[in-house]
N, C-alpha and C positions, 0 to 999 in steps of 0.2 A: 407496498408491506415489502420488504426484502426479503427472501428466501436466502437460507444459507445452505451451503454445499455440505452433506456430509464427506468425513475424511474418508477413505480408505485405505487400510494398512494392509502392507505384503503380510506374505506367510512368514517370511524371516522374518519381520520386524515381530510378530505376533510370538513367535517362538521364544525371539530372544527376551521379551517383556515377561514372558510365562517362565522360563527358566529361572527370570531372576526373581521372581515372586515364588517358586519352588526352592530356593535356596534358601527363603526366611531369613536371611540376614537384615532385611529392611520389610517395612509395614507395606501394604498394598497404596496407604497413602506415598507415603516416600517414592515407593516406585512410578505412582501415576504422577505425582509433582514432576521427576526427574524424566522422563519420557514426554510428558504433556499430553496424558491422556486420561479419563477417568477411571478411579481405583474402580469402579465395579467390571470396567472392561478388563482391567488387570485380573480380579477375582476370574471373572467368565473363561478366558483365558486360561490362565492356570488351571481351573478345573476340566476343560476341556483337554489340554494335554495329560492331564494324567489319567482322565476315562480312557482315552485312545494310545496310551504307551505302550498298553499290552500287544496292541497290532502290528506295536514294530518289530519284535521278535517272533511273529508268529511264522513266517517265511522259512521256508527250508534250506538247507544249504545244496549245493550241487550244483550242476549247470542244467540251467533252465531249457525247458521244453522248445522243441526246434519248431517251428510252424512248416507244416508240410507244403504250404502253397509257396515257399522262400524260394524254391527249388526251381531257378531258370529252367530246366530242360521241361520240367512236368506242369510248367504254364504255357512253352512252346505246343507242347503235346495236346494240352487243353484246350488252346487257341485252334488248333487244325483239328483239332474234332470237331469242334463247335463249328468252325466252317465249314464243314462238308456236310453234318446236319441241318445246317440252313439252306447248301444249296439244296440239298435233298427235300428239303419244305419247302422251296421256291419250285422246284420241278412238280411236286406235289399239286400246289397250289395254280399254277399254271404250267403246263406241260410244254408249251411253246417258246421257249426261255433260253 
């Protein structure tokens, strides 16, 4: 028996097909035939885009929050603090180091 391998589609392809379906100029069957996929997939992708479309505009504008650990000076200070702490702990465990 031969096993068929499932096709995997990129997000870009899915979005293209879903937007074509949302436009409503063609039926799901026509779109499926045009792109070589089953019309049920077209309907699923269309529904998924419509359900998640509201999330596209939820992000607030403005500068993105800065990661406090991204500053190199703070990172080097943290490394130094950890080295001192490690050496102190080593001396506590074995005082003859």
